[in-house]
C-alpha positions in Angstrom: 24.4 -93.8 128.8 22.1 -93.0 125.9 21.4 -96.7 125.2 20.3 -97.1 128.8 17.8 -94.2 128.5 16.5 -95.6 125.2 15.9 -99.0 126.9 14.1 -97.4 129.8 12.0 -95.3 127.4 11.0 -98.5 125.5 10.1 -100.2 128.8 8.1 -97.2 130.0 6.1 -97.0 126.7 5.4 -100.8 126.8 4.2 -100.6 130.4 1.9 -97.6 129.6 0.5 -99.4 126.6 -0.1 -102.5 128.6 -1.9 -100.6 131.3 -4.0 -98.7 128.7 -5.0 -101.9 127.0 -5.9 -103.7 130.3 -8.0 -100.6 131.3 -9.8 -100.6 128.0 -10.6 -104.3 128.3 -11.9 -104.0 131.8 -14.0 -100.9 130.9 -15.5 -102.8 127.8 -16.3 -105.8 130.0 -18.0 -103.8 132.7 -20.2 -101.8 130.2 -21.0 -104.7 127.9 -24.1 -105.8 129.8 -27.3 -105.0 128.0 -29.7 -103.1 130.1 -33.3 -104.1 130.6 -35.0 -100.7 131.0 -34.7 -97.0 130.4 -35.2 -94.3 133.1 -36.2 -90.9 131.8 -35.7 -87.8 134.0 -36.8 -84.2 133.3 -35.6 -81.3 135.4 -34.5 -83.7 138.2 -37.8 -85.6 138.4 -38.2 -89.2 137.1 -40.9 -89.3 134.4 -40.9 -93.0 134.1 -39.1 -96.3 133.6 -39.7 -98.1 130.3 -38.7 -101.6 129.2 -36.3 -102.0 126.3 -38.2 -105.1 125.2 -41.4 -103.1 124.4 -41.4 -100.7 121.4 -42.9 -97.4 122.2 -42.6 -93.6 121.7 -42.3 -91.3 124.7 -43.1 -87.6 124.2 -41.5 -85.3 126.8 -43.5 -82.1 127.3 -42.7 -78.8 129.0 -45.2 -76.0 129.4 -47.6 -77.8 127.1 -45.1 -78.2 124.3 -43.4 -81.4 123.2 -39.7 -80.8 123.7 -38.2 -84.3 123.1 -39.4 -87.4 121.4 -37.8 -90.6 122.6 -38.1 -93.9 120.7 -37.6 -97.4 122.1 -37.4 -100.0 119.4 -35.7 -103.3 118.8 -34.0 -103.2 122.2 -32.5 -99.8 121.7 -33.4 -96.3 122.8 -32.7 -93.1 121.0 -33.8 -89.4 120.8 -35.6 -88.9 117.6 -36.6 -85.2 117.9 -35.6 -82.3 120.2 -36.5 -78.7 120.5 -33.0 -77.5 121.2 -30.6 -75.5 119.0 -27.7 -78.0 118.8 -29.4 -81.4 118.6 -26.5 -83.1 120.4 -28.9 -85.4 122.1 -30.1 -86.8 118.7 -26.5 -87.2 117.6 -25.6 -89.4 120.6 -27.3 -92.3 118.8 -28.8 -95.5 120.1 -28.2 -96.8 123.5 -28.9 -100.2 125.2 -26.0 -101.0 127.6 -26.2 -100.4 131.3 -24.8 -97.0 132.2 -25.2 -95.4 128.8 -27.1 -92.1 128.8 -28.5 -89.5 126.4 -28.6 -85.9 127.8 -30.5 -83.0 126.4 -29.1 -80.1 128.4 -31.3 -77.2 127.1 -34.4 -79.2 128.0 -32.9 -80.9 131.1 -33.8 -84.4 129.9 -31.7 -87.4 130.9 -32.3 -90.9 129.5 -30.4 -93.7 131.3 -30.2 -97.4 130.6 -30.6 -99.3 133.8 -31.2 -102.8 135.0 -34.7 -104.0 136.3 -33.3 -104.9 139.7 -31.8 -101.4 140.4 -33.6 -99.8 143.4 -32.2 -96.3 142.9 -30.2 -96.5 146.2 -26.4 -96.6 146.2 -26.3 -98.1 149.7 -28.4 -98.6 152.8 -27.0 -97.9 156.3 -28.5 -99.7 159.2 
């Protein structure tokens, strides 16, 4: 009886590993597309959409003070400076793939990589 359980355990582990590997491959394939633009939101309002092809610096201000400094360079976007205590948004690093985001919770700033042809609507009902 104990041999039978060992064989079942090995089969179960192999199946779980296979499902995990397949899920990882699918996830990597879906999010491997390079985005074309970056959308920046502050406190729920879209500040702007910027091309990843054009190098620029975007300063996010709140109450007359610069709270975040976002850099777009060489096809990547990253948070260079932030007026928050933990600086987790800076530690998130560079992004350029569709669906990747940088979030600065204290300043309520969200930077998302998107595609140029996205309209902002999930679906349209007629």
